[in-house]
Steps between C-alpha positions, in 0.01 A plus 500: 500500500457424870266210409755364260767507766272324743437227245869456441565480877223238548639289218850517648373392842302214343804389296724515803257289704477238226876483481523443877230233482673328209833508689333353807338228290830430331672469837226264618538290186875477549493381868356154429768451241768588751344269752496213249855573408602509866308179562670345201837604634410366845388173342820473301703562815298237688539247215871571491524450876307174470728388218804591705357309797432193284853516361637537851292202614625298206855603574454411865352163398799438278733584785308269731525220245870560468540512875295180550727296279826485315577320178828312492675271258745233615733281291426129466753219509502150353692213650553164328176536310299570813215752503560870542658599830543825691810575702384567856764772522334684207159460660621626837664805342194587289265471798734677740514180707771314688648166400708258703631198311681217678683277253594243765146450625368555143243745633373844413324757720327783318331797668255710299310763699383316814511156341784259568548208263711193575596232248715188516627336184321170424243561777150535345379754757487880502505675835349849526520676837530168679200341325571208268342454158538241225759626253278503192547641151865598542844354563791612715854418387861595548680560169869583512483613863201731451142435610221503241123452497285428197257774397205327669639635827363844410140383509526216754707682760479872421128506405567700184439432132774501241555487126793340323636704210799372302780455753341688789197495727283805564341553841248768598577546868193604702552654844136441587577127495814532707323723753255215565781263600517416870760328714326283765825467695467861609235403757663172609758525775654157538774599742245643744297180523532293816503119501132510594429742215666285235328184625166675468597639159575150366224314686287466185745241362397139569745209506624406150498130590190365666551417870875565470710722723783726395853404600671709765830309485784752503635402158151537351438850630540812285852634521665161558835469316517324166872450459475289186393813306657772715163626610218478751168322521229748404189298574318260727490123454252215530656153548335169583720439804399829664135396513296181517359560151652299217660732244602360163455569128128419533452770764290788362597859570216742563491869405421595865270797424335701224765620260626517143757271342777715354734216404449133419795299364290255300774439241776480760834340414736418786878504488621256239773362727700553816773661288264769371369567849853512637590766243239727658628419848854582384381843383346558844826398667694737277296809591439397863118493484221347295411715199125552469459320167691196632298494822188486289631192317588332830139539616399252232143484373293780649157657535471858625177635645429868564254576781346821629692755709828433319540141621659261249620139535748309286420128520826324403659158429171367364475154342213593268228756434142429392451585132217742576721723713615799298619855552216746545247256645326553833542246780364447852611317813389162361656528153770238437784688332765227503654196666794469736833421337874568500557666161804724482683295765773240467248237614296559185806429285575186703144384442465356849226733632734622772428837654130509412341807654304816429702818512317834523631853473250739655537862400311819580536761227801301376675502836552173688255501788754411770758772430399739784502219760750293697537125450292423806232749399486338155465157660210628707329657198497187285415277799199716586384498139553134406667338798504205740758314295868462590 
């Protein structure tokens, strides 16, 4: 009986030990599964975080794209069968710009960001921040007292692409482009320049007529009255009687320095008659000054050359222009850009070759060079540059 009990007790102990060992083994077999499950959960959380990050990056990229540009649609206008035009007022409003239109001068000034555009009706030149460019691929017109540009202005002047759809034009405005725009006038301080400074600044310009001297006669100086048109002389003059050099319609005009032609009136047509010219002069008398578009006509046949550092010269009253001279071409000090004449003047209509001379308007960033100086200072400047004449 005692032996039987001992056997039962030994079996119980052995059974209990096996149960403990099996439980331990079961616990060991479960741990790896838990670890895999935990790892799987961790992986899922990491993948989800990565997905969230990618979505956030994509969202941020979308925001950046939206912030870098803005899509806009502007209405187009037709006028007398002409190509599609944009109202400058619509363009200024869409671009948060400023527009100043002068119906008397027939001019428009448009500011977009730090760019300032200036246009004159019938003048084939676009001025941007005081630098002149050939007005290519677009037109500028006044229709019913409002200023318009053709759609080519978007690409030529604003540096943006566009797409015409039905009766509108779509523009994708890119701030990265506008942020690259610079205004060179910000580092040029004309009013602070002394007479010596401005002489040095313009010293690269050679004489436009070989061996000739500029006139320093009072009536030929910048600022001299021009009563016949209710205005003032804006340029400097070269006449034969102010120098020993013969000046006539065979006298070549030189470009004076390295530059770019921005206007060449190859197909120029002068006033048809004194009556037509007098109509313009009557308009000037009515308003008390010479409107810009009329002043341009009175300058006759012209070539404009843009040089470095904002310097630009309008060569006016020309008799003729060599056929090879065209807007956009490069010139140097020896390039013949035209011949002396009297176009735009009453002498041209009389046909007697009276008043033959070269007239030049010299501007720096679209401001007449002499404006900060007195009459005597101006006389000294042009005499030092091209002087020894009368």
